[in-house]
C-alpha positions in Angstrom: 8.3 121.9 64.0 9.2 119.3 61.5 10.8 120.3 58.2 7.6 119.3 56.3 5.5 122.1 57.8 5.9 125.7 58.5 3.7 127.9 60.6 3.2 131.3 59.1 2.4 133.9 61.8 1.7 137.6 61.4 3.7 138.7 64.4 2.3 142.2 64.6 -1.4 141.1 64.4 -0.8 138.3 66.9 1.0 140.7 69.2 -2.0 143.1 69.0 -4.5 140.3 69.7 -2.4 138.9 72.6 -1.9 142.4 74.0 -5.6 143.0 73.8 -6.1 139.9 76.0 -3.5 141.0 78.5 -4.9 144.5 78.9 -8.7 143.6 78.8 -9.9 144.0 82.4 -13.1 141.9 81.8 -13.6 138.2 82.0 -14.8 138.3 78.4 -11.1 138.3 77.4 -11.3 134.5 77.7 -13.8 134.4 74.8 -11.4 136.2 72.4 -10.6 134.4 69.1 -6.9 134.6 69.9 -7.4 132.5 73.0 -9.4 129.9 71.1 -6.7 129.6 68.4 -3.7 129.6 70.7 -5.4 127.0 72.9 -5.6 124.7 70.0 -2.0 125.1 69.2 -0.6 125.0 72.7 -2.6 125.8 75.8 0.6 126.8 77.7 0.8 129.9 75.6 -2.5 131.0 77.1 -1.3 130.1 80.5 1.6 132.6 80.0 -0.8 135.3 78.9 -2.8 134.7 82.1 0.3 135.1 84.1 1.0 138.4 82.3 -2.5 139.5 83.4 -1.8 138.6 87.0 1.6 140.3 86.8 -0.1 143.5 85.6 1.7 143.6 82.3 0.9 146.9 80.6 3.6 147.3 77.9 2.9 146.0 74.4 6.7 145.4 74.0 6.6 142.8 76.8 3.9 140.9 74.8 5.9 141.4 71.6 9.0 140.0 73.2 7.1 136.9 74.2 5.5 136.5 70.7 9.0 136.8 69.1 10.4 134.3 71.5 7.8 131.7 70.6 6.9 132.5 67.0 9.8 134.6 65.7 12.5 133.4 63.4 14.7 132.1 66.3 11.7 130.9 68.4 11.0 127.2 69.0 7.5 127.5 67.6 4.4 126.3 69.2 4.7 122.7 70.2 1.4 120.8 70.2 1.5 118.0 72.6 -0.9 115.2 71.9 -2.8 113.8 74.9 
């Protein structure tokens, strides 16, 4: 992130939404709003969530740790790569 812009993230709500994706057993999880928004910021974030699905992640804390690593105060923030 540059020093001109700051991304404000509700970590708890984002964690809940991402956890909902990870624990949704149906293919409809790909249609969730969180997927659409994260895909616009950085599609690799969604790739990690898909890996969590494949790994069988069941603990909300695991998702919370990832959210904090990316969006928390010491995280790197989402890096949008222009194609």
